[in-house]
C-alpha positions in Angstrom: 9.2 -36.1 20.4 12.1 -34.1 21.7 12.3 -30.3 22.2 12.8 -27.4 24.5 9.9 -26.2 26.7 9.8 -22.8 28.3 6.8 -22.9 30.6 5.1 -20.2 32.6 2.5 -22.1 34.7 0.5 -18.9 35.5 -3.0 -18.9 34.1 -3.4 -15.2 34.6 -4.1 -13.1 31.5 -1.2 -11.3 29.8 1.5 -13.4 31.5 4.1 -14.7 29.2 7.0 -17.1 28.6 9.9 -15.7 26.6 13.4 -16.1 25.2 15.5 -13.1 25.8 18.5 -12.0 23.8 21.3 -9.4 24.6 24.0 -8.1 22.4 26.0 -5.4 24.2 23.3 -3.1 25.6 20.7 -4.1 23.1 17.9 -6.4 24.2 15.3 -8.4 22.2 12.7 -10.9 23.2 10.4 -13.5 21.6 7.4 -13.8 24.0 4.3 -15.9 24.0 1.5 -14.1 25.8 -1.3 -16.0 27.6 -4.7 -14.8 26.2 -6.8 -17.5 27.6 -7.2 -21.3 27.2 -5.2 -22.3 24.2 -5.1 -18.7 22.9 -2.0 -16.7 22.8 0.0 -14.3 20.7 3.7 -14.4 19.8 5.5 -11.1 20.0 8.9 -10.1 18.7 10.1 -7.3 20.9 13.1 -5.1 20.3 14.8 -2.1 22.1 13.9 1.3 21.0 16.2 3.4 23.1 14.9 2.7 26.6 11.4 1.8 25.4 11.0 -1.7 24.1 8.5 -2.1 21.3 6.7 -5.0 19.7 8.2 -4.9 16.2 6.1 -7.9 14.9 3.2 -9.9 16.4 1.7 -13.2 15.4 -1.9 -13.7 16.7 -3.6 -17.0 17.6 -5.7 -16.5 14.4 -2.5 -16.5 12.2 -2.6 -12.7 11.5 0.8 -10.9 11.4 1.2 -7.4 12.6 4.1 -5.1 11.9 4.0 -2.1 14.1 0.8 -3.3 15.7 0.0 -6.0 18.3 -3.5 -6.5 17.2 -3.5 -7.1 13.4 -7.0 -7.1 11.9 -6.0 -8.9 8.7 -3.6 -11.6 7.5 -0.9 -8.9 7.2 -1.4 -5.5 8.9 1.3 -2.9 8.7 1.0 0.2 10.9 3.1 3.3 11.5 2.0 6.5 13.1 3.2 8.7 10.2 3.7 7.2 6.7 3.5 3.3 6.6 5.3 1.9 3.6 5.8 -1.5 2.1 8.8 -2.0 -0.2 9.3 -4.7 -2.8 12.9 -4.4 -3.8 15.2 -6.4 -6.0 18.2 -6.2 -8.3 18.2 -3.4 -10.9 17.7 -6.0 -13.8 14.7 -7.8 -12.2 11.1 -7.2 -11.6 9.1 -6.5 -8.4 5.7 -8.2 -8.3 2.6 -8.0 -6.1 0.4 -11.0 -7.0 -3.2 -11.8 -6.4 -4.3 -15.4 -6.9 -6.4 -18.3 -5.9 -6.1 -22.1 -5.6 -6.4 -22.5 -9.4 -4.1 -19.7 -10.5 -1.6 -18.0 -8.3 -1.0 -15.4 -11.0 -4.6 -14.4 -11.7 -3.8 -10.7 -11.1 -0.5 -9.0 -10.9 1.0 -5.6 -10.4 4.6 -5.6 -11.7 7.4 -3.1 -12.0 10.2 -3.9 -14.4 13.4 -2.2 -13.0 15.6 -2.9 -16.1 13.2 -1.2 -18.6 11.4 1.1 -16.1 7.8 0.3 -16.8 4.8 -0.7 -14.7 2.1 -3.3 -15.8 -1.2 -4.6 -14.5 -2.4 -8.1 -15.4 -6.0 -9.4 -15.1 -6.8 -13.1 -15.5 -3.2 -13.7 -16.4 -3.1 -11.2 -19.3 -1.4 -7.8 -19.4 -4.2 -5.1 -19.5 -2.3 -1.9 -18.7 1.2 -0.6 -19.2 2.7 2.7 -17.9 6.1 3.9 -19.0 7.8 7.2 -18.2 6.2 8.7 -21.3 3.1 6.6 -22.3 0.1 4.8 -20.9 -1.2 2.0 -23.0 -4.4 0.2 -21.9 -4.7 -3.1 -23.7 -8.5 -3.0 -23.5 -11.3 -0.5 -24.0 -12.0 1.7 -21.0 -15.7 1.4 -20.3 -17.2 4.4 -18.5 -20.3 4.1 -16.4 -23.0 6.8 -16.7 -23.8 9.0 -13.8 -20.1 9.6 -12.8 -17.6 12.4 -13.4 -14.4 11.4 -15.3 -11.4 13.7 -15.3 -8.0 13.7 -17.0 -5.4 16.0 -15.5 -8.1 17.8 -13.5 -10.3 18.5 -16.6 -13.7 17.0 -16.7 -14.1 14.9 -19.9 -17.4 13.3 -19.1 -20.0 14.3 -16.5 -23.4 12.6 -16.3 -23.3 11.6 -20.0 -22.3 15.2 -21.1 -18.9 15.8 -22.6 -16.6 18.2 -20.8 -15.5 21.5 -22.3 -12.7 21.1 -24.9 -13.8 17.5 -25.6 -15.5 16.7 -28.9 -17.5 13.7 -29.8 -15.2 13.1 -32.8 -12.2 12.7 -30.5 -13.8 9.8 -28.7 -14.6 6.4 -30.2 -17.6 5.8 -27.9 -19.0 7.1 -24.7 -20.9 4.7 -22.4 -24.5 5.7 -21.5 
């Protein structure tokens, strides 16, 4: 096999081998840190003024961290104030967050349709909930469990099997007990 090897022979913990980049006065680095025998993390480091930061880290377990050097899950996004993940696309497309398994990669989905401005949730490959700017349409019965308090717009509609004030039994199809 052929390749390029950047080798730091030190066995001391937290030593690294790196590729450095410079554009004008901006620096960046891809570094592999020695964490022990055959254990190391890959860090993508960028300038932040005069304080370099690890923008993204890949651990020896395969976890990816954005804003953290020690991601606890497969994808761990951290920010000190308001972390945000954006799924963006053209105005006439959809943004999808999918949940699946080996048999069905689309078993569960949360989807936003940009062209028609509606939000849907799918379970077992079937749309179960739709929210538009003016309506909410569940495609299945909503089963309430006894012993809990359920509110709509801050008003209790069911509390421990008792209907809330302003709610009549005739306005409900059924109430779980």
